[in-house]
N, C-alpha and C positions, 0 to 999 in steps of 0.2 A: 358899203355899210358905213354909217356915220358913227363916230365914237364921241363920247363926251369926256372932257377932262374936268375933274372936280378937285381943285387944289385942297389938300389937307383932309379929304374925305375918304372914308373906307368904302370901297365899292361893294355892292351886294354879292354874295356867293350862294351856292346851292345850300339850302337849309337842311341841316342834319339833326338839329335838336329842338326841343320844345321852346327853350329859351331864345334861340335865334328866331323861331317862328313868332313868338310873342313880341320880340323887338321889332321885327319887320311889320307886324300888324300895327304896332304903334306908329311907325313911320308912314304907313299907308293912311291911317286915320288923319295924321297931320296934313298930309298932302291933299286928302279929300276935303278937308275943312277949307282949303283955299278956293274951292269951287272954280268959278270962271277966271279967277286971278292966278291960276296955276301957270307957271312958265312952261314952254315947250319941253325943256330939259326935265323938268319935274314930272311932266306928264309921261315922258319916256320912262323915267324911274318908277313911276306909279305902275305903268304897264308891266315892267320887268318884275317888280316885287309881287304884283298880283299873280303873275305866272309862276314865280318861285314858290309862293305860298300855296297856290292851287296844287302844284306838284307834290309838295310836302304833305299836304292834307290828304291828297288822294292815296299816297303811299302809307301813311301812318294812322289815318282815321277811317279805317274800313267800316262801313256801316253794315251791321249784321242784318240779314233778312228777317223781318218780323213776320210772325204768323198773320195770315190774311185777316183773321178776325180782329187782331190788335190794330192792324192798319185801318180797318174800317171804323173801329171805335175811336181811334185817335182823330181820323178825318172828321167824323161826326162831331166830336168835341171841339175841334179847332174851328169848325164852321157853324157851331151852335145849332146842330140839327137834331131833330127828334126822330123817333122811329117812323112816325107818320110822314116825315119828309121823304122817306125812301119808298113810299107806296108806288110811285110810278115805275120804279125799278123792279120791286119784288111782287107787287100785285095784291098782297094781303098782309094784314097786321100779323096774322099767325105765322106766316113764312118769315117775316122780318124778325119776329120774336124768337123763332127757332134758330135763325142764323145768329142773332146777337147773343143767344144763350149758349151757343156752341152745339146745339142738338142737330143742326143741319149745316152742311158745308156750303161754300159759295161755288156755284156751278160756273163753268167757263162762260156761259152766256151772261150770267149775272156779273161775273168779273169784268167782262167787256163793257157792260152797261154802267157799272160803277166807275170804271176807268174813264169813260166818256163824261160821266157826271162830274167827277172830281178833277178831270184833265190831267190824269197821270197814266202810267203804263198799266195794262191789265195784269202784268207780272206781279204787281203788288198784292193782288187778290187770289193768286193761284198757288 
């Protein structure tokens, strides 16, 4: 394994606080701005910081599972979709309307079709 000596620099450590995370995010932004002009050592530092940040965020920023209807509505809004855009999945305006109003749940079959349509896991709709 290759090591890098950085005179006068503080080497990154495991991130334990939000302040450390914000600091390292700033360093990552600076390194990314260099684009193709990034030195090999800086690229190694960028990879290490990305790993440390990912690990911190995985531990401390747990994403709560949203109700399937909320997921569907958010995806529709993000993709600027109307109810009629979901006709190929649900088959009728009435069924789409019932699902979006909460009167009808999303079946496993429709969850799979929505997952394929939005390119996400069917778990989001179950």
